[in-house]
C-alpha positions, 0 to 999 in steps of 0.5 A: 452497513454490510454484513460480515460473515462472523460466527456467534460467541454462543456457539464458539462457547458451545464448541468449548463447552461440549468438545471431548478430552483427548485420550492422552489426557483421560489417561494421564488423569485416571494414573492421578487418580490411581496414584492416590491409592497406596495399592496402585501407587507405585505401579501408577508411578512407574507407568506415568514416568514412562510416558513421559519419557516416550513422549519426550522421545517422540518431540525429540526426534520430531523438532518439526511438530513443535508449534513454535509460530509467532501469536497473533498479538507477536506478528510485526513485520512478516516474513516467509519464504516462496516456492523459490526458498527466497525470503518474503517481507511485508512491503513498507510500502504496500504492505504486501508480501514481497521479496526481501531484496526488493522490499530493500530498493529505495522508494521512487516518486515519478512525476508523471504526465496525465494530458489526455493525449499522452494516455495510456501512460507506461508503467503505472499499473506497477505503481504502488502509491499514486497521488493525483492533483491539479498542476495548472489551468485544470490539468493532473499530474500523477505522482507514481511511488515504486519500489518492489515494482520495478518497470522497464519503461515509465512516463512520459515524465514531466515537472515537479511542483511544490505540493508533490514534493511535499506529499512525497517528502515522508516516503523518504523517496528518491524524486525523478522529475524533468525540472520544476516551476519557481515554487517546486525549485525552492521546495526541491531545495528544502525538502529534497536531498535525493533528486533525479532531476532530468535537467541535471543528470540526462543519459544516465536515467532518461531518454527523449523519443524522438517520436514523441512530440516533446515535452511528453517525450522523457521516459525512464526505467528502473534498470537505468534507476537503480544502478543510479540510485545505487551509484549515489547511495540513496535509500529509503531507510525513513520511509514512514508507511500508512497504517494497514490491515487486513482485507475484509470484502463487504458480503453486500458491497455499497460502493461499486461505482465512484466518481471523482470531481477533480477539474473538467471531465476529462480529468475526473476519474471514476472507478468500478468496483470488481468483487472477485478481486476485491479492487477498483478499476479505473476509467475516464468516462466510458474509457479504461485507463491502461498502462501501455506497458501491458494494456491492462487496466488500471486497478486500485485496493484503495480509492481515496478522494481528499478535499484540500483547499487552493487556489490559482495564481500566475508566477512562471505560468499559471499555476495551482497551489494546494494547503495541504498541511492540516485537515479536511474531509476525505473519502476512503473506499476499500472492500466495496464499502464508502467511509467518510472521515478526515485526512491528517497531515501535521507537517511536510515531514509527517505521512498523511493519515486517516481518521473517522469523523470521531478520531478514530484511525482508519487503515488501509487494505495492503495493495495499491492506493490511489489518492486524488485531490477532488472537489467532491465524490459521487458514488452508488 
């Protein structure tokens, strides 16, 4: 177990025992003593009244000195203001303090191509939650979920799958995709009422870039997305958040290199822990996974590997289907440490939750979360 810097209870108690009374408290105590003496009672009473009057005048003329700050137990969704005076609120998606106007954006889940030939993709460094899973023949797709961050270019956008739709459902999100397979179309009809299918709406939201080979050439951006969602009246009022906690970086990290096993090496991501930022930088083999928009290496505050059973089948092509309702083993990496626990999803409508093997809730650090459906995870 990694060490945390926490003061001992005995030291805290010693501080309480030896702390002197404040001067005003000593004066008031002395006046109360004098009041019990008949000789000094009138004088002590007058002096006590004068002190109360002076203190009252000081408080009325210095209202900013009054401590009206909420106590810890009273805090729910926190609010504050940034340097420009804009209201900041806790993002229901990331758990970070963000501008209130950004937190009001509808959540948007976009299906991103993860074929090695299209890397680096555009916009992934701005995603606040990413879910990675096999689509067919060992190849993976990414469900990138945005709310606060709104990149100008995101893609390539690809077709949807039923398990991705089911994982997206609790986020009450707008779903951006380029069609779907047969099972995906059935899931769209059942669960998605805020769809942005490129086949149906095309130009207002999506663009095919002629210099990029099809079908890897469909891109979008949040200028177009937010205009469209506003016109359609889309929102995410019923977003179900992950449970969050304050970050607590380990003094001595025990999980600094993580290797996920999904299918083949070209689809198996790895992560390296950076103690300075308390985050995990993502790679494939020795190659950093970057964002084409910024050339930045992708990073996450929380990395999770979920073992979810599934099987390959042939429908309108080779397909892979996950059994993602139920429970299974999960590996949660945050603060430089690893926790083996359970993932739980009781229905399509319910959000994924995480718990220890004994059933206690595992809360996640604020920030970016990457979740991969894996066969196993190695770390050191």
